[in-house]
C-alpha positions in Angstrom: 50.4 114.3 65.9 53.7 115.6 65.1 53.3 118.7 67.3 52.9 116.3 70.4 56.5 115.0 69.5 57.8 118.7 69.2 56.6 119.5 72.3 57.9 116.2 74.1 61.1 116.6 72.5 61.4 120.5 73.9 60.5 119.3 77.5 63.2 116.1 77.3 66.1 119.1 75.9 64.6 121.0 78.8 64.7 118.4 81.3 68.3 117.3 80.6 69.7 120.9 80.3 68.3 122.1 83.9 71.3 121.1 85.4 73.5 122.8 83.4 72.4 126.0 84.6 73.8 125.4 88.2 76.7 127.4 88.5 80.2 125.2 89.1 82.3 126.7 92.1 85.6 127.5 91.2 88.6 125.2 92.3 91.4 127.2 94.3 94.6 127.5 92.7 96.3 124.2 93.2 93.8 123.1 95.5 90.6 120.9 95.6 87.3 122.4 95.6 85.9 122.7 99.2 83.7 120.3 100.5 80.3 121.2 101.8 80.3 121.4 105.4 84.2 121.0 105.6 86.0 122.9 108.2 88.0 126.2 106.3 91.5 126.0 106.4 93.8 127.0 109.5 97.4 127.2 108.1 97.1 130.8 107.8 97.8 131.0 111.7 100.9 129.7 111.0 102.1 132.9 109.5 101.0 135.0 112.7 103.7 136.8 114.5 102.0 139.7 116.1 98.9 141.9 115.9 98.5 145.4 115.2 95.8 147.9 116.3 94.4 151.3 115.7 91.6 153.2 116.8 90.2 156.9 115.5 87.4 158.9 116.3 84.3 157.7 114.1 80.7 159.1 113.1 78.3 155.6 112.8 75.0 157.5 112.9 75.8 160.2 110.4 74.7 163.1 112.2 77.0 166.1 112.2 79.3 164.9 115.5 81.8 162.1 115.9 80.0 159.6 118.0 83.1 157.6 119.7 85.9 155.7 118.3 86.0 152.4 116.1 88.8 150.0 116.7 90.3 147.7 113.8 92.8 145.0 114.5 95.1 142.9 112.0 97.1 140.1 112.6 100.7 140.2 110.9 103.4 138.0 109.6 107.0 138.2 109.9 107.0 140.9 107.6 104.4 143.0 109.2 102.1 142.1 106.3 98.6 141.6 107.0 97.7 137.7 107.4 94.1 137.0 105.5 91.9 134.9 107.1 87.9 134.5 107.0 85.1 132.6 108.5 86.6 132.2 112.0 85.7 133.5 115.2 88.7 134.6 117.6 88.1 136.3 121.0 89.5 139.9 121.2 89.7 141.7 124.6 90.1 145.2 124.4 91.3 147.5 127.2 91.7 151.5 127.4 94.0 152.6 130.3 93.9 156.7 131.4 97.3 158.0 131.9 99.3 160.1 134.3 99.7 163.7 133.2 103.4 164.3 133.4 104.9 160.8 132.5 106.4 160.2 129.4 106.7 157.8 127.4 103.0 157.3 128.8 102.3 154.7 131.3 99.3 153.2 131.8 97.3 154.8 135.4 93.8 153.3 135.7 91.4 151.0 133.8 88.8 153.4 131.7 87.1 150.8 129.8 87.1 147.1 129.1 84.9 144.8 126.6 85.3 141.8 124.2 84.7 141.4 120.4 85.2 138.8 117.8 87.5 139.0 114.6 85.3 137.2 111.5 87.3 138.0 108.5 90.0 140.2 107.8 88.6 142.5 105.4 85.6 143.7 107.8 88.4 143.4 110.9 91.5 145.3 109.4 92.2 148.9 108.5 91.4 148.6 104.9 88.7 150.5 102.9 85.3 149.8 103.9 86.3 147.9 106.8 83.6 147.6 110.1 86.2 147.5 112.1 86.0 145.0 115.2 84.4 147.6 117.8 82.6 150.9 118.0 83.3 152.5 121.3 81.0 155.6 122.4 82.3 158.1 124.3 79.9 157.6 127.3 81.1 153.9 127.3 84.7 155.5 128.6 85.1 156.5 132.3 86.2 160.2 132.5 89.4 161.1 133.2 90.7 162.2 136.8 92.0 165.8 137.2 95.6 164.2 138.0 95.4 162.4 134.3 96.1 163.1 130.9 92.7 164.8 130.0 92.4 163.8 125.8 94.5 160.6 125.0 94.9 156.9 126.9 96.7 153.5 126.2 94.7 150.9 124.4 95.4 147.2 124.5 94.0 144.2 122.6 94.3 140.8 122.7 93.6 138.2 120.4 93.1 134.6 121.0 94.0 132.2 117.7 92.1 129.1 117.2 95.2 127.1 118.0 95.4 128.9 121.6 98.1 131.5 121.3 97.9 134.7 122.4 98.8 137.9 120.5 98.8 141.5 122.2 99.1 145.2 120.6 98.9 148.6 122.2 98.1 151.5 120.5 99.3 155.2 122.1 97.2 158.0 122.2 93.9 156.8 122.0 91.2 159.8 122.1 89.2 159.0 125.5 86.9 161.8 125.6 84.4 163.2 123.1 85.6 164.8 119.8 83.7 168.6 119.7 84.7 168.3 115.6 82.4 167.3 112.9 83.3 165.0 110.4 
């Protein structure tokens, strides 16, 4: 009988302590804990004043050749500092233009690549260590330059549309437009 009471007492203690094992999410500094299903705050949009883009040759299949270019996009504030955002979808249009071979500064000549992408989180989209970027563009997706055009580099234009409807654009000069033969 005594052992039965001990077993019942242990089961009661375990049942009461079961909820204590569930972790409680931390409360953000100066705020209330997020409510499940609540729309994330979009206050960060008020900080955005412009955008920045960069594209570099990249090897995404771990072989001995560069496969194309990877594009990263950042939203910036008035001090040119990156604005951090997450869990949001913002459409991005990406265009690459060829340039005339003898014009300085380079002027767009012909559209040779166009696509859309989506920004999701600053830590994936921005040019930071480990970021996956917004778009990988294979060399074969870019139309080859004409003989009268600059043969290695073009101009990249991106436009980001924020959830509030505002558009921000940026230009990247000297984006590689033909296959880079050297190995990574």
